[in-house]
C-alpha positions as CSV (number, residue, x, y, z in Angstrom):
1,A,0.0,0.0,0.0
2,E,2.9,2.4,0.7
3,Q,4.1,2.1,-2.8
4,Y,0.7,2.8,-4.3
5,R,0.4,5.8,-2.1
6,S,3.7,7.2,-3.3
7,F,2.6,6.6,-6.9
8,A,-0.7,8.3,-6.3
9,E,0.8,11.3,-4.6
10,A,3.3,11.8,-7.4
11,M,0.9,11.2,-10.3
12,T,0.2,14.0,-12.8
13,L,-1.7,13.9,-16.1
14,S,1.5,14.2,-18.0
15,G,5.3,14.6,-17.5
16,E,7.7,12.5,-15.4
17,H,4.9,11.0,-13.4
18,G,2.1,11.2,-15.9
19,F,-0.5,8.5,-16.5
20,Y,1.4,7.0,-19.4
21,S,4.9,7.8,-18.1
22,G,5.6,4.1,-17.3
23,N,7.1,5.4,-14.0
24,F,5.2,3.1,-11.6
25,S,7.7,0.3,-11.1
26,L,6.1,-3.0,-12.2
27,H,2.6,-1.7,-11.8
28,E,-0.1,-0.4,-14.1
29,P,-1.3,3.2,-13.8
30,F,-5.1,3.1,-13.3
31,F,-5.3,2.3,-9.6
32,P,-2.8,5.0,-8.8
33,L,-4.9,7.4,-10.8
34,A,-8.1,6.4,-8.9
35,A,-6.2,7.0,-5.6
36,N,-4.8,10.3,-6.9
37,I,-8.4,11.5,-7.6
38,L,-9.4,10.6,-4.0
39,F,-6.3,12.3,-2.6
40,R,-7.2,15.5,-4.4
41,V,-10.5,15.5,-2.6
42,L,-9.6,14.2,0.9
43,G,-5.8,14.6,1.0
44,P,-3.1,11.9,0.8
45,S,-3.0,9.4,3.7
46,D,-2.8,5.6,4.2
47,T,-6.3,5.8,5.7
48,H,-7.7,7.4,2.5
49,L,-6.0,4.8,0.4
50,R,-7.7,2.1,2.4
51,L,-10.9,4.0,2.2
52,L,-10.7,3.8,-1.6
53,S,-10.5,0.0,-1.3
54,L,-13.4,-0.1,1.1
55,V,-15.6,2.0,-1.2
56,L,-14.7,-0.2,-4.1
57,S,-15.6,-3.2,-2.1
58,L,-19.1,-1.8,-1.6
59,G,-19.3,-1.4,-5.3
60,V,-18.4,-5.1,-5.6
61,I,-21.3,-6.0,-3.3
62,Y,-23.8,-4.0,-5.3
63,L,-22.6,-5.4,-8.6
64,V,-22.8,-8.9,-7.3
65,Y,-26.4,-8.2,-6.2
66,K,-27.2,-6.7,-9.6
67,Q,-25.6,-9.5,-11.6
68,A,-26.9,-12.4,-9.6
69,G,-30.3,-10.8,-9.4
70,D,-30.4,-10.4,-13.2
71,L,-29.3,-13.9,-13.8
72,L,-31.1,-15.9,-11.0
73,G,-33.7,-13.5,-9.6
74,P,-33.8,-10.7,-7.0
75,G,-33.8,-13.1,-4.0
76,W,-30.7,-14.9,-5.3
77,G,-29.1,-11.5,-5.8
78,L,-29.7,-10.6,-2.2
79,A,-28.3,-13.9,-1.1
80,A,-25.2,-13.5,-3.3
81,C,-24.4,-9.9,-2.1
82,S,-24.9,-11.0,1.5
83,I,-22.4,-13.8,1.1
84,V,-19.9,-11.4,-0.5
85,A,-20.5,-8.9,2.3
86,L,-19.7,-11.6,4.9
87,N,-16.8,-13.1,3.0
88,H,-13.9,-12.9,5.4
89,P,-11.0,-13.0,2.9
90,L,-12.6,-10.3,0.9
91,A,-13.2,-8.2,4.0
92,R,-9.5,-8.5,5.0
93,E,-8.4,-7.5,1.5
94,S,-10.8,-4.5,1.5
95,V,-8.8,-2.6,4.1
96,R,-5.3,-3.2,2.6
97,G,-5.4,-0.3,0.1
98,L,-4.6,-2.5,-2.8
99,R,-6.1,-2.9,-6.3
100,L,-8.1,-6.2,-6.0
101,E,-11.4,-4.4,-5.4
102,L,-11.0,-2.2,-8.5
103,E,-10.1,-5.3,-10.5
104,I,-13.3,-7.1,-9.4
105,V,-15.5,-4.0,-10.1
106,L,-14.1,-3.7,-13.7
107,L,-14.4,-7.4,-14.4
108,L,-17.9,-7.6,-13.1
109,L,-18.9,-4.6,-15.2
110,F,-17.2,-6.2,-18.2
111,C,-19.2,-9.4,-17.8
112,Q,-22.4,-7.5,-17.1
113,V,-22.1,-5.8,-20.4
114,A,-20.8,-8.9,-22.3
115,F,-23.2,-11.5,-21.0
116,V,-26.0,-10.1,-18.8
117,K,-27.3,-6.9,-20.3
118,K,-29.6,-8.1,-23.1
119,D,-30.8,-4.8,-24.6
120,L,-27.5,-3.5,-26.0
121,A,-26.9,-3.6,-29.7
122,P,-23.7,-5.5,-30.8
123,L,-21.6,-2.5,-31.6
124,P,-22.2,-0.5,-28.4
125,R,-21.8,-3.8,-26.5
126,F,-18.4,-4.5,-28.0
127,L,-17.2,-0.9,-27.6
128,L,-18.2,-0.9,-23.9
129,M,-16.4,-4.2,-23.5
130,G,-13.3,-2.7,-25.1
131,L,-13.4,0.3,-22.8
132,L,-14.0,-1.7,-19.6
133,G,-11.4,-4.3,-20.6
134,G,-8.9,-1.5,-21.3
135,L,-9.4,-0.1,-17.8
136,A,-9.0,-3.7,-16.4
137,V,-5.7,-4.3,-18.2
138,L,-4.5,-0.8,-17.1
139,T,-5.1,-2.0,-13.6
140,R,-3.5,-5.5,-14.1
141,S,-2.2,-6.3,-17.6
142,F,-2.2,-10.1,-16.9
143,Y,-6.0,-10.0,-17.5
144,L,-5.5,-9.4,-21.2
145,P,-5.4,-13.0,-22.4
146,G,-8.5,-13.9,-20.3
147,L,-10.5,-10.9,-21.4
148,A,-9.5,-11.7,-25.0
149,L,-10.8,-15.2,-24.6
150,L,-14.1,-13.9,-23.1
151,T,-14.4,-11.5,-26.0
152,V,-14.0,-14.2,-28.6
153,Y,-16.6,-16.3,-26.6
154,V,-19.1,-13.4,-26.7
155,A,-18.5,-12.9,-30.4
156,W,-19.2,-16.6,-31.0
157,R,-22.4,-16.4,-29.0
158,E,-23.5,-13.3,-30.9
159,R,-22.5,-14.4,-34.4
160,H,-21.9,-18.0,-35.6
161,Q,-20.0,-17.1,-38.8
162,V,-16.2,-17.0,-38.7
163,K,-15.9,-13.7,-40.5
164,Q,-18.4,-12.0,-38.1
165,I,-16.8,-13.5,-35.1
166,V,-13.4,-12.2,-36.1
167,L,-14.7,-8.7,-36.9
168,M,-16.8,-8.3,-33.7
169,G,-14.3,-10.0,-31.4
170,S,-11.3,-8.1,-32.7
171,L,-12.8,-4.7,-31.8
172,P,-12.7,-4.9,-28.0
173,I,-9.3,-6.7,-28.1
174,L,-7.9,-4.0,-30.3
175,L,-9.2,-1.3,-27.9
176,M,-7.6,-3.1,-24.9
177,V,-4.3,-3.3,-26.7
178,L,-4.4,0.3,-27.9
179,V,-5.0,1.7,-24.4
180,L,-2.1,-0.4,-23.1
181,I,0.5,0.5,-25.8
182,P,1.2,4.0,-24.5
183,H,2.0,2.5,-21.1
184,H,4.6,0.3,-22.6
185,Y,5.9,3.1,-24.8
186,G,6.4,5.1,-21.6
187,M,8.5,2.3,-20.2
188,Y,10.5,2.2,-23.4
189,K,11.3,5.9,-23.1
190,L,12.2,5.5,-19.4
191,Y,14.0,2.2,-19.4
192,G,14.7,1.4,-23.1
193,D,12.5,-1.7,-22.9
194,P,8.7,-1.6,-23.6
195,F,8.3,-4.8,-21.6
196,W,10.5,-3.8,-18.7
197,N,7.7,-4.5,-16.1
198,T,7.0,-8.1,-17.3
199,R,10.7,-8.9,-17.7
200,G,11.2,-7.6,-14.2
201,Y,8.3,-9.5,-12.8
202,A,9.6,-12.7,-14.4
203,R,13.0,-12.1,-12.8
204,W,11.2,-11.5,-9.4
205,L,9.4,-14.8,-9.8
206,A,12.5,-16.7,-10.8
207,N,14.5,-15.2,-7.9
208,W,11.9,-16.3,-5.3
209,E,11.2,-19.7,-6.7
210,F,14.9,-20.7,-7.1
211,A,16.4,-18.6,-4.2
212,G,19.7,-20.0,-3.0
213,R,20.3,-22.2,-6.0
214,P,23.3,-21.7,-8.3
215,G,22.9,-18.5,-10.4
216,F,20.2,-17.1,-8.1
217,P,20.4,-14.8,-5.0
218,S,19.8,-16.2,-1.5
219,R,16.6,-15.3,0.4
220,A,18.7,-13.1,2.7
221,E,19.9,-11.2,-0.4
222,L,16.4,-10.8,-1.6
223,E,15.2,-9.5,1.8
224,R,18.0,-6.9,1.8
225,N,17.2,-5.7,-1.8
226,S,14.1,-3.5,-1.8
227,D,12.9,-4.4,-5.3
228,R,14.1,-8.1,-5.4
229,L,15.0,-7.7,-9.1
230,I,18.6,-9.0,-8.7
231,G,20.0,-10.4,-11.9
232,P,19.4,-9.9,-15.6
233,K,15.8,-9.5,-16.8
234,M,14.0,-12.4,-18.5
235,T,10.8,-12.8,-20.4
236,L,7.9,-14.7,-19.0
237,A,8.4,-17.3,-21.7
238,Q,12.0,-17.8,-20.5
239,Y,10.9,-18.1,-16.9
240,L,8.2,-20.7,-17.8
241,F,9.9,-22.8,-20.4
242,Q,13.6,-22.4,-19.8
243,L,13.5,-22.9,-16.1
244,H,10.7,-25.5,-16.2
245,T,9.7,-28.2,-18.6
246,P,6.4,-28.0,-20.5
247,A,5.1,-30.9,-18.4
248,Q,5.9,-29.0,-15.2
249,V,4.1,-26.0,-16.5
250,L,1.0,-28.0,-17.4
251,I,0.9,-30.1,-14.2
252,S,1.5,-27.1,-11.9
253,S,-1.1,-25.1,-13.8
254,L,-3.7,-27.8,-13.3
255,K,-2.8,-28.3,-9.7
256,G,-2.8,-24.6,-9.0
257,F,-6.2,-24.2,-10.6
258,T,-7.5,-26.9,-8.4
259,Q,-6.0,-25.3,-5.3
260,I,-7.5,-21.9,-6.3
261,T,-10.9,-23.4,-6.7
262,A,-10.6,-25.2,-3.3
263,R,-9.9,-21.8,-1.7
264,M,-12.9,-19.9,-3.1
265,N,-13.7,-19.5,0.6
266,V,-16.2,-17.5,2.7
267,V,-14.6,-18.2,6.1
268,G,-11.0,-18.6,4.8
269,L,-7.7,-19.8,6.2
270,T,-7.0,-16.8,8.4
271,M,-10.2,-16.4,10.4
272,V,-9.9,-17.1,14.1
273,I,-13.0,-19.2,14.9
274,P,-14.2,-19.4,18.5
275,P,-14.7,-23.0,19.7
276,L,-18.5,-22.8,19.9
277,G,-18.7,-21.5,16.3
278,R,-16.2,-24.0,14.9
279,P,-18.7,-26.9,14.4
280,L,-20.8,-24.7,12.1
281,L,-18.2,-22.5,10.4
282,E,-15.9,-25.4,9.5
283,F,-18.6,-26.7,7.2
284,V,-19.1,-23.5,5.3
285,D,-16.1,-23.5,2.9
286,P,-16.3,-27.2,1.9
287,V,-20.1,-26.7,1.2
288,V,-19.4,-23.5,-0.8
289,T,-16.6,-25.3,-2.8
290,A,-18.8,-28.4,-3.5
291,L,-21.8,-26.3,-4.6
292,G,-19.5,-24.1,-6.8
293,V,-18.0,-27.2,-8.6
294,I,-21.5,-28.8,-9.0
295,G,-22.7,-25.4,-10.4
296,F,-19.8,-25.4,-12.9
297,F,-21.2,-28.6,-14.6
298,I,-24.8,-27.4,-14.4
299,A,-23.8,-24.0,-16.0
300,L,-21.8,-25.8,-18.7
301,C,-25.0,-27.6,-19.8
302,S,-26.9,-24.4,-20.1
303,A,-26.5,-21.9,-22.9
304,E,-27.7,-19.1,-20.6
305,F,-25.2,-19.7,-17.8
306,R,-22.3,-21.3,-19.6
307,W,-20.4,-18.1,-19.5
308,L,-20.0,-18.3,-15.7
309,P,-17.4,-21.1,-15.6
310,V,-15.8,-19.7,-18.7
311,A,-15.3,-16.4,-17.0
312,Y,-14.1,-18.0,-13.8
313,F,-11.5,-20.0,-15.8
314,A,-10.5,-17.0,-18.0
315,L,-9.9,-14.7,-15.1
316,T,-8.1,-17.0,-12.7
317,F,-6.2,-19.5,-14.8
318,H,-3.3,-17.1,-15.5
319,A,-2.5,-17.3,-11.7
320,S,-2.6,-21.1,-11.5
321,F,1.0,-22.0,-12.2
322,L,2.4,-19.3,-9.9
323,Y,-0.1,-20.3,-7.2
324,D,1.0,-23.9,-7.2
325,R,4.6,-22.7,-7.0
326,G,3.8,-20.7,-3.8
327,L,4.6,-17.4,-5.4
328,L,1.2,-15.8,-4.8
329,E,-0.8,-14.9,-1.7
330,A,-3.7,-17.2,-0.9
331,Y,-6.4,-14.8,-1.8
332,R,-5.1,-11.5,-3.1
333,H,-4.5,-12.7,-6.7
334,T,-7.5,-15.1,-7.0
335,L,-10.6,-13.6,-5.4
336,Q,-11.5,-11.9,-8.6
337,G,-13.0,-15.3,-9.5
338,F,-15.2,-15.6,-6.4
339,P,-18.3,-13.8,-7.6
340,F,-18.6,-16.1,-10.7
341,F,-17.8,-19.2,-8.5
342,L,-20.5,-18.0,-6.1
343,M,-23.1,-17.6,-8.8
344,C,-22.4,-21.1,-10.0
345,G,-22.9,-22.4,-6.5
346,L,-26.2,-20.5,-6.2
347,L,-27.3,-21.9,-9.6
348,A,-26.6,-25.4,-8.2
349,V,-28.9,-24.7,-5.2
350,R,-31.6,-23.2,-7.4
351,K,-31.5,-26.3,-9.7
352,A,-31.5,-28.8,-6.8
353,P,-34.6,-31.0,-6.6
354,A,-37.2,-29.6,-4.3
355,R,-36.9,-32.5,-1.9
356,A,-33.1,-32.7,-1.9
357,A,-32.4,-29.4,-0.3
358,P,-34.5,-30.0,2.9
359,K,-32.8,-33.4,3.4
360,A,-29.4,-31.9,3.0
361,L,-30.2,-29.1,5.4
362,R,-31.6,-31.5,8.0
363,A,-28.4,-33.7,7.8
364,L,-26.1,-30.6,8.1
365,T,-28.1,-29.3,11.1
366,S,-28.0,-32.7,12.8
367,R,-24.2,-32.9,12.4
368,W,-23.8,-29.3,13.6
369,M,-25.8,-29.8,16.7
370,G,-23.8,-32.9,17.5
371,R,-20.5,-31.0,17.2
372,C,-21.9,-28.2,19.3
373,R,-22.8,-30.6,22.1
374,R,-19.3,-32.1,21.9
375,A,-17.6,-28.6,21.9
376,S,-19.6,-27.4,24.9
377,S,-19.0,-30.6,26.9
């Protein structure tokens, strides 16, 4: 958060610290701009930076209510936003002053326009997708492949001829790339390398994964060096395919995706649960995970809801390999998928046979009461 605050305080519209100056270390400029706007109104402080994340988290709650309500019905929208509001990992992230909440807001808006809002003509729809996708990649550029995949999927849903798919799908992708190019040009002017940030990030990943091995700094050296970018820069392709075999990349990506899905939590790994509440709360995350996975398969069989698992995959899979390698935090880089996972879970509940849900509820209640009695004795 301290680094984002310094970027936001220094930001100007142009010049050395302008929006497209490339002068934001490894980061993209849109979140510092949002913080800069708030600082101009309230003044710069860590509290105000955290306030920005908190306000954006309220936007996440509303957008989940809107999107789930439009898809499943108003009651389901209320259930979805209530679960998001009570989500412990999201609540912890919302006061850190980081960009996760802005990412989720932009991704939800993108999917609302792309898949949920039915009354938009194709051209305005794809233009809005390009704009929102552009803001998303200016917040975190690693979303570009996933958003491109979703754009192609939308074009395929709208038009079933290859020429039309290419024409309609290329428009948002082109807009996303166009808004990102000046950022990389700014890095070229500043560092002589338009991909300085991704090369630096790849070096950072390699240093931490192989710390202490021949040719890499030790963990002590990394701790002493503020930017952890010791050593020559490398591309992400070099990091993935020169330091690992293709089989390792594939296996770790699949394992990481499974781990991310298993940690689409409501209670989470970091919540301190009192003994009396443990018998109930320890069931919450396994039930949410099971319902979400069941909902994936239900959604895949429905033309109306198929986009939900596609969006979840497109917006989280880029983190899977790094997640399995232990290079990402448990929630900070993955919770952008939670709203889509949650809506899949609610879809599974809505589609459950009328008699199945009461039986499952009675069984869960019976087990909880038994555990409560054992905990209190």
